[in-house]
PyMOL Python script that loads the backbone (N, CA, C, O; Angstrom):
from pymol import cmd

cmd.read_pdbstr("""\
ATOM      1  N   MET A   1     100.504  53.018 -28.428  1.00  0.00           N
ATOM      2  CA  MET A   1      99.119  52.592 -28.373  1.00  0.00           C
ATOM      3  C   MET A   1      98.954  51.418 -29.343  1.00  0.00           C
ATOM      4  O   MET A   1      99.047  51.600 -30.557  1.00  0.00           O
ATOM      5  N   GLY A   2      98.712  50.224 -28.817  1.00  0.00           N
ATOM      6  CA  GLY A   2      98.578  49.037 -29.643  1.00  0.00           C
ATOM      7  C   GLY A   2      97.157  48.812 -30.118  1.00  0.00           C
ATOM      8  O   GLY A   2      96.201  49.373 -29.581  1.00  0.00           O
ATOM      9  N   ARG A   3      97.043  47.980 -31.135  1.00  0.00           N
ATOM     10  CA  ARG A   3      95.720  47.646 -31.659  1.00  0.00           C
ATOM     11  C   ARG A   3      95.175  46.456 -30.888  1.00  0.00           C
ATOM     12  O   ARG A   3      95.926  45.590 -30.439  1.00  0.00           O
ATOM     13  N   LYS A   4      93.870  46.427 -30.744  1.00  0.00           N
ATOM     14  CA  LYS A   4      93.229  45.306 -30.069  1.00  0.00           C
ATOM     15  C   LYS A   4      93.174  44.121 -31.024  1.00  0.00           C
ATOM     16  O   LYS A   4      93.049  44.291 -32.237  1.00  0.00           O
ATOM     17  N   SER A   5      93.267  42.931 -30.468  1.00  0.00           N
ATOM     18  CA  SER A   5      93.144  41.740 -31.295  1.00  0.00           C
ATOM     19  C   SER A   5      91.680  41.520 -31.661  1.00  0.00           C
ATOM     20  O   SER A   5      90.775  42.042 -31.011  1.00  0.00           O
ATOM     21  N   SER A   6      91.472  40.752 -32.695  1.00  0.00           N
ATOM     22  CA  SER A   6      90.094  40.476 -33.121  1.00  0.00           C
ATOM     23  C   SER A   6      89.337  39.716 -32.038  1.00  0.00           C
ATOM     24  O   SER A   6      88.147  39.950 -31.829  1.00  0.00           O
ATOM     25  N   GLY A   7      90.019  38.815 -31.354  1.00  0.00           N
ATOM     26  CA  GLY A   7      89.370  38.052 -30.283  1.00  0.00           C
ATOM     27  C   GLY A   7      88.933  38.948 -29.143  1.00  0.00           C
ATOM     28  O   GLY A   7      87.873  38.743 -28.551  1.00  0.00           O
ATOM     29  N   ARG A   8      89.743  39.932 -28.839  1.00  0.00           N
ATOM     30  CA  ARG A   8      89.397  40.851 -27.748  1.00  0.00           C
ATOM     31  C   ARG A   8      88.178  41.693 -28.132  1.00  0.00           C
ATOM     32  O   ARG A   8      87.293  41.921 -27.308  1.00  0.00           O
ATOM     33  N   ASP A   9      88.136  42.152 -29.383  1.00  0.00           N
ATOM     34  CA  ASP A   9      86.972  42.914 -29.849  1.00  0.00           C
ATOM     35  C   ASP A   9      85.707  42.064 -29.749  1.00  0.00           C
ATOM     36  O   ASP A   9      84.666  42.537 -29.293  1.00  0.00           O
ATOM     37  N   LYS A  10      85.806  40.818 -30.176  1.00  0.00           N
ATOM     38  CA  LYS A  10      84.634  39.936 -30.130  1.00  0.00           C
ATOM     39  C   LYS A  10      84.201  39.664 -28.694  1.00  0.00           C
ATOM     40  O   LYS A  10      83.007  39.637 -28.395  1.00  0.00           O
ATOM     41  N   ASP A  11      85.180  39.460 -27.801  1.00  0.00           N
ATOM     42  CA  ASP A  11      84.856  39.221 -26.387  1.00  0.00           C
ATOM     43  C   ASP A  11      84.198  40.438 -25.751  1.00  0.00           C
ATOM     44  O   ASP A  11      83.206  40.313 -25.033  1.00  0.00           O
ATOM     45  N   GLU A  12      84.758  41.620 -26.020  1.00  0.00           N
ATOM     46  CA  GLU A  12      84.175  42.843 -25.463  1.00  0.00           C
ATOM     47  C   GLU A  12      82.774  43.062 -26.023  1.00  0.00           C
ATOM     48  O   GLU A  12      81.873  43.499 -25.307  1.00  0.00           O
ATOM     49  N   GLY A  13      82.596  42.757 -27.305  1.00  0.00           N
ATOM     50  CA  GLY A  13      81.278  42.907 -27.917  1.00  0.00           C
ATOM     51  C   GLY A  13      80.253  41.997 -27.274  1.00  0.00           C
ATOM     52  O   GLY A  13      79.127  42.411 -26.999  1.00  0.00           O
ATOM     53  N   ALA A  14      80.644  40.760 -27.035  1.00  0.00           N
ATOM     54  CA  ALA A  14      79.727  39.809 -26.396  1.00  0.00           C
ATOM     55  C   ALA A  14      79.369  40.273 -24.986  1.00  0.00           C
ATOM     56  O   ALA A  14      78.220  40.151 -24.563  1.00  0.00           O
ATOM     57  N   MET A  15      80.352  40.805 -24.260  1.00  0.00           N
ATOM     58  CA  MET A  15      80.100  41.284 -22.902  1.00  0.00           C
ATOM     59  C   MET A  15      79.170  42.498 -22.920  1.00  0.00           C
ATOM     60  O   MET A  15      78.274  42.609 -22.083  1.00  0.00           O
ATOM     61  N   ASP A  16      79.383  43.405 -23.874  1.00  0.00           N
ATOM     62  CA  ASP A  16      78.497  44.570 -23.987  1.00  0.00           C
ATOM     63  C   ASP A  16      77.064  44.138 -24.278  1.00  0.00           C
ATOM     64  O   ASP A  16      76.116  44.722 -23.754  1.00  0.00           O
ATOM     65  N   LYS A  17      76.910  43.123 -25.108  1.00  0.00           N
ATOM     66  CA  LYS A  17      75.567  42.642 -25.425  1.00  0.00           C
ATOM     67  C   LYS A  17      74.890  42.049 -24.187  1.00  0.00           C
ATOM     68  O   LYS A  17      73.702  42.276 -23.959  1.00  0.00           O
ATOM     69  N   VAL A  18      75.639  41.296 -23.397  1.00  0.00           N
ATOM     70  CA  VAL A  18      75.081  40.701 -22.173  1.00  0.00           C
ATOM     71  C   VAL A  18      74.690  41.803 -21.188  1.00  0.00           C
ATOM     72  O   VAL A  18      73.604  41.766 -20.610  1.00  0.00           O
ATOM     73  N   LYS A  19      75.579  42.787 -20.997  1.00  0.00           N
ATOM     74  CA  LYS A  19      75.260  43.899 -20.096  1.00  0.00           C
ATOM     75  C   LYS A  19      74.042  44.662 -20.600  1.00  0.00           C
ATOM     76  O   LYS A  19      73.192  45.080 -19.815  1.00  0.00           O
ATOM     77  N   GLY A  20      73.967  44.839 -21.905  1.00  0.00           N
ATOM     78  CA  GLY A  20      72.831  45.547 -22.481  1.00  0.00           C
ATOM     79  C   GLY A  20      71.517  44.819 -22.258  1.00  0.00           C
ATOM     80  O   GLY A  20      70.500  45.437 -21.942  1.00  0.00           O
ATOM     81  N   ARG A  21      71.546  43.491 -22.427  1.00  0.00           N
ATOM     82  CA  ARG A  21      70.322  42.711 -22.178  1.00  0.00           C
ATOM     83  C   ARG A  21      69.885  42.831 -20.721  1.00  0.00           C
ATOM     84  O   ARG A  21      68.694  42.930 -20.426  1.00  0.00           O
ATOM     85  N   ALA A  22      70.867  42.819 -19.811  1.00  0.00           N
ATOM     86  CA  ALA A  22      70.548  42.939 -18.384  1.00  0.00           C
ATOM     87  C   ALA A  22      69.949  44.313 -18.077  1.00  0.00           C
ATOM     88  O   ALA A  22      68.968  44.416 -17.340  1.00  0.00           O
ATOM     89  N   LYS A  23      70.535  45.358 -18.640  1.00  0.00           N
ATOM     90  CA  LYS A  23      70.002  46.705 -18.415  1.00  0.00           C
ATOM     91  C   LYS A  23      68.597  46.842 -18.995  1.00  0.00           C
ATOM     92  O   LYS A  23      67.711  47.427 -18.371  1.00  0.00           O
ATOM     93  N   GLU A  24      68.404  46.295 -20.194  1.00  0.00           N
ATOM     94  CA  GLU A  24      67.091  46.380 -20.820  1.00  0.00           C
ATOM     95  C   GLU A  24      66.042  45.646 -19.989  1.00  0.00           C
ATOM     96  O   GLU A  24      64.927  46.137 -19.814  1.00  0.00           O
ATOM     97  N   ALA A  25      66.400  44.474 -19.481  1.00  0.00           N
ATOM     98  CA  ALA A  25      65.469  43.702 -18.655  1.00  0.00           C
ATOM     99  C   ALA A  25      65.168  44.432 -17.349  1.00  0.00           C
ATOM    100  O   ALA A  25      64.021  44.469 -16.902  1.00  0.00           O
ATOM    101  N   THR A  26      66.204  45.011 -16.740  1.00  0.00           N
ATOM    102  CA  THR A  26      66.004  45.768 -15.503  1.00  0.00           C
ATOM    103  C   THR A  26      65.074  46.957 -15.751  1.00  0.00           C
ATOM    104  O   THR A  26      64.179  47.237 -14.954  1.00  0.00           O
ATOM    105  N   GLY A  27      65.299  47.639 -16.853  1.00  0.00           N
ATOM    106  CA  GLY A  27      64.451  48.768 -17.199  1.00  0.00           C
ATOM    107  C   GLY A  27      63.017  48.355 -17.448  1.00  0.00           C
ATOM    108  O   GLY A  27      62.088  49.076 -17.084  1.00  0.00           O
ATOM    109  N   ALA A  28      62.830  47.198 -18.068  1.00  0.00           N
ATOM    110  CA  ALA A  28      61.474  46.710 -18.329  1.00  0.00           C
ATOM    111  C   ALA A  28      60.751  46.369 -17.028  1.00  0.00           C
ATOM    112  O   ALA A  28      59.568  46.667 -16.868  1.00  0.00           O
ATOM    113  N   VAL A  29      61.473  45.746 -16.107  1.00  0.00           N
ATOM    114  CA  VAL A  29      60.868  45.352 -14.827  1.00  0.00           C
ATOM    115  C   VAL A  29      60.525  46.579 -13.976  1.00  0.00           C
ATOM    116  O   VAL A  29      59.478  46.624 -13.331  1.00  0.00           O
ATOM    117  N   THR A  30      61.420  47.571 -13.985  1.00  0.00           N
ATOM    118  CA  THR A  30      61.216  48.746 -13.146  1.00  0.00           C
ATOM    119  C   THR A  30      60.429  49.859 -13.839  1.00  0.00           C
ATOM    120  O   THR A  30      60.050  50.846 -13.208  1.00  0.00           O
ATOM    121  N   GLY A  31      60.189  49.693 -15.129  1.00  0.00           N
ATOM    122  CA  GLY A  31      59.470  50.727 -15.870  1.00  0.00           C
ATOM    123  C   GLY A  31      60.339  51.930 -16.216  1.00  0.00           C
ATOM    124  O   GLY A  31      59.826  53.013 -16.497  1.00  0.00           O
ATOM    125  N   ASP A  32      61.657  51.737 -16.197  1.00  0.00           N
ATOM    126  CA  ASP A  32      62.613  52.814 -16.481  1.00  0.00           C
ATOM    127  C   ASP A  32      62.957  52.798 -17.971  1.00  0.00           C
ATOM    128  O   ASP A  32      63.798  52.017 -18.415  1.00  0.00           O
ATOM    129  N   ASP A  33      62.297  53.669 -18.735  1.00  0.00           N
ATOM    130  CA  ASP A  33      62.516  53.703 -20.178  1.00  0.00           C
ATOM    131  C   ASP A  33      63.943  54.107 -20.546  1.00  0.00           C
ATOM    132  O   ASP A  33      64.480  53.632 -21.548  1.00  0.00           O
ATOM    133  N   ALA A  34      64.559  54.972 -19.750  1.00  0.00           N
ATOM    134  CA  ALA A  34      65.934  55.390 -20.021  1.00  0.00           C
ATOM    135  C   ALA A  34      66.887  54.194 -19.890  1.00  0.00           C
ATOM    136  O   ALA A  34      67.800  54.034 -20.700  1.00  0.00           O
ATOM    137  N   LYS A  35      66.673  53.362 -18.871  1.00  0.00           N
ATOM    138  CA  LYS A  35      67.532  52.180 -18.672  1.00  0.00           C
ATOM    139  C   LYS A  35      67.332  51.177 -19.808  1.00  0.00           C
ATOM    140  O   LYS A  35      68.293  50.565 -20.274  1.00  0.00           O
ATOM    141  N   LYS A  36      66.080  51.008 -20.255  1.00  0.00           N
ATOM    142  CA  LYS A  36      65.808  50.120 -21.386  1.00  0.00           C
ATOM    143  C   LYS A  36      66.532  50.613 -22.636  1.00  0.00           C
ATOM    144  O   LYS A  36      67.138  49.829 -23.367  1.00  0.00           O
ATOM    145  N   SER A  37      66.461  51.906 -22.868  1.00  0.00           N
ATOM    146  CA  SER A  37      67.116  52.503 -24.028  1.00  0.00           C
ATOM    147  C   SER A  37      68.636  52.346 -23.946  1.00  0.00           C
ATOM    148  O   SER A  37      69.294  52.048 -24.943  1.00  0.00           O
ATOM    149  N   GLU A  38      69.175  52.547 -22.760  1.00  0.00           N
ATOM    150  CA  GLU A  38      70.615  52.378 -22.544  1.00  0.00           C
ATOM    151  C   GLU A  38      71.025  50.933 -22.831  1.00  0.00           C
ATOM    152  O   GLU A  38      72.077  50.684 -23.421  1.00  0.00           O
ATOM    153  N   GLY A  39      70.197  49.999 -22.414  1.00  0.00           N
ATOM    154  CA  GLY A  39      70.479  48.584 -22.663  1.00  0.00           C
ATOM    155  C   GLY A  39      70.478  48.262 -24.145  1.00  0.00           C
ATOM    156  O   GLY A  39      71.348  47.535 -24.626  1.00  0.00           O
ATOM    157  N   ARG A  40      69.514  48.793 -24.868  1.00  0.00           N
ATOM    158  CA  ARG A  40      69.474  48.563 -26.317  1.00  0.00           C
ATOM    159  C   ARG A  40      70.697  49.173 -26.993  1.00  0.00           C
ATOM    160  O   ARG A  40      71.254  48.594 -27.926  1.00  0.00           O
ATOM    161  N   SER A  41      71.110  50.345 -26.517  1.00  0.00           N
ATOM    162  CA  SER A  41      72.297  51.004 -27.055  1.00  0.00           C
ATOM    163  C   SER A  41      73.548  50.158 -26.816  1.00  0.00           C
ATOM    164  O   SER A  41      74.382  50.007 -27.710  1.00  0.00           O
ATOM    165  N   ASP A  42      73.674  49.610 -25.612  1.00  0.00           N
ATOM    166  CA  ASP A  42      74.822  48.749 -25.297  1.00  0.00           C
ATOM    167  C   ASP A  42      74.836  47.510 -26.182  1.00  0.00           C
ATOM    168  O   ASP A  42      75.901  47.071 -26.617  1.00  0.00           O
ATOM    169  N   GLN A  43      73.683  46.951 -26.448  1.00  0.00           N
ATOM    170  CA  GLN A  43      73.611  45.777 -27.315  1.00  0.00           C
ATOM    171  C   GLN A  43      74.068  46.119 -28.733  1.00  0.00           C
ATOM    172  O   GLN A  43      74.777  45.338 -29.367  1.00  0.00           O
ATOM    173  N   THR A  44      73.662  47.280 -29.222  1.00  0.00           N
ATOM    174  CA  THR A  44      74.074  47.714 -30.552  1.00  0.00           C
ATOM    175  C   THR A  44      75.583  47.926 -30.606  1.00  0.00           C
ATOM    176  O   THR A  44      76.240  47.543 -31.574  1.00  0.00           O
ATOM    177  N   LYS A  45      76.123  48.542 -29.554  1.00  0.00           N
ATOM    178  CA  LYS A  45      77.566  48.757 -29.473  1.00  0.00           C
ATOM    179  C   LYS A  45      78.297  47.409 -29.455  1.00  0.00           C
ATOM    180  O   LYS A  45      79.336  47.254 -30.096  1.00  0.00           O
ATOM    181  N   GLY A  46      77.757  46.450 -28.728  1.00  0.00           N
ATOM    182  CA  GLY A  46      78.369  45.123 -28.666  1.00  0.00           C
ATOM    183  C   GLY A  46      78.355  44.430 -30.007  1.00  0.00           C
ATOM    184  O   GLY A  46      79.338  43.793 -30.388  1.00  0.00           O
ATOM    185  N   THR A  47      77.264  44.543 -30.723  1.00  0.00           N
ATOM    186  CA  THR A  47      77.173  43.938 -32.056  1.00  0.00           C
ATOM    187  C   THR A  47      78.213  44.559 -32.982  1.00  0.00           C
ATOM    188  O   THR A  47      78.850  43.854 -33.765  1.00  0.00           O
ATOM    189  N   ALA A  48      78.384  45.868 -32.894  1.00  0.00           N
ATOM    190  CA  ALA A  48      79.375  46.554 -33.729  1.00  0.00           C
ATOM    191  C   ALA A  48      80.788  46.066 -33.411  1.00  0.00           C
ATOM    192  O   ALA A  48      81.588  45.846 -34.321  1.00  0.00           O
ATOM    193  N   LYS A  49      81.099  45.897 -32.124  1.00  0.00           N
ATOM    194  CA  LYS A  49      82.431  45.414 -31.749  1.00  0.00           C
ATOM    195  C   LYS A  49      82.668  43.999 -32.251  1.00  0.00           C
ATOM    196  O   LYS A  49      83.761  43.676 -32.716  1.00  0.00           O
ATOM    197  N   GLU A  50      81.641  43.151 -32.157  1.00  0.00           N
ATOM    198  CA  GLU A  50      81.787  41.785 -32.647  1.00  0.00           C
ATOM    199  C   GLU A  50      82.053  41.781 -34.150  1.00  0.00           C
ATOM    200  O   GLU A  50      82.902  41.031 -34.632  1.00  0.00           O
ATOM    201  N   LYS A  51      81.334  42.612 -34.884  1.00  0.00           N
ATOM    202  CA  LYS A  51      81.534  42.684 -36.336  1.00  0.00           C
ATOM    203  C   LYS A  51      82.923  43.215 -36.666  1.00  0.00           C
ATOM    204  O   LYS A  51      83.553  42.764 -37.623  1.00  0.00           O
ATOM    205  N   LYS A  52      83.404  44.177 -35.872  1.00  0.00           N
ATOM    206  CA  LYS A  52      84.749  44.706 -36.063  1.00  0.00           C
ATOM    207  C   LYS A  52      85.785  43.595 -35.885  1.00  0.00           C
ATOM    208  O   LYS A  52      86.739  43.495 -36.658  1.00  0.00           O
ATOM    209  N   GLY A  53      85.589  42.763 -34.861  1.00  0.00           N
ATOM    210  CA  GLY A  53      86.506  41.645 -34.628  1.00  0.00           C
ATOM    211  C   GLY A  53      86.485  40.646 -35.772  1.00  0.00           C
ATOM    212  O   GLY A  53      87.531  40.138 -36.176  1.00  0.00           O
ATOM    213  N   LYS A  54      85.300  40.362 -36.294  1.00  0.00           N
ATOM    214  CA  LYS A  54      85.192  39.427 -37.421  1.00  0.00           C
ATOM    215  C   LYS A  54      85.849  40.005 -38.663  1.00  0.00           C
ATOM    216  O   LYS A  54      86.479  39.277 -39.430  1.00  0.00           O
ATOM    217  N   LEU A  55      85.704  41.310 -38.866  1.00  0.00           N
ATOM    218  CA  LEU A  55      86.322  41.969 -40.013  1.00  0.00           C
ATOM    219  C   LEU A  55      87.847  41.893 -39.907  1.00  0.00           C
ATOM    220  O   LEU A  55      88.537  41.677 -40.903  1.00  0.00           O
ATOM    221  N   LYS A  56      88.363  42.075 -38.686  1.00  0.00           N
ATOM    222  CA  LYS A  56      89.810  41.955 -38.490  1.00  0.00           C
ATOM    223  C   LYS A  56      90.285  40.555 -38.850  1.00  0.00           C
ATOM    224  O   LYS A  56      91.368  40.392 -39.413  1.00  0.00           O
ATOM    225  N   ASP A  57      89.481  39.537 -38.528  1.00  0.00           N
ATOM    226  CA  ASP A  57      89.840  38.161 -38.856  1.00  0.00           C
ATOM    227  C   ASP A  57      89.978  37.969 -40.355  1.00  0.00           C
ATOM    228  O   ASP A  57      90.836  37.211 -40.808  1.00  0.00           O
ATOM    229  N   LEU A  58      89.145  38.646 -41.127  1.00  0.00           N
ATOM    230  CA  LEU A  58      89.193  38.514 -42.576  1.00  0.00           C
ATOM    231  C   LEU A  58      90.500  39.040 -43.164  1.00  0.00           C
ATOM    232  O   LEU A  58      90.950  38.570 -44.209  1.00  0.00           O
ATOM    233  N   PHE A  59      91.102  40.012 -42.491  1.00  0.00           N
ATOM    234  CA  PHE A  59      92.320  40.639 -43.016  1.00  0.00           C
ATOM    235  C   PHE A  59      93.595  40.126 -42.372  1.00  0.00           C
ATOM    236  O   PHE A  59      94.653  40.737 -42.523  1.00  0.00           O
ATOM    237  N   LYS A  60      93.511  39.030 -41.668  1.00  0.00           N
ATOM    238  CA  LYS A  60      94.710  38.444 -41.048  1.00  0.00           C
ATOM    239  C   LYS A  60      95.535  37.736 -42.095  1.00  0.00           C
ATOM    240  O   LYS A  60      96.585  37.176 -41.780  1.00  0.00           O
TER     241      LYS A  60
END
""", "prot")
cmd.dss("prot")
cmd.show_as("cartoon", "prot")
cmd.util.cbc("prot")
cmd.orient("prot")
C-alpha cells in the first residue's frame, strides 16, 4: 500500500470541493437540505485533503 503524493491529495481535495459546491447548489435549488449539507461536508473534506497535500510538501 503506497502513500499518495502531495499533488494527488491536492487534486483530490480540489475535486471534492467542486463536487461539494455542485451538490450544495443543487440542494439549494431543489430545497433538499440533506443534499446541501452533504455538499458542505464534501467541501470540508476537500479542504482537509488540500491542506494534507500542502503539509506533505513542507516535509519533502
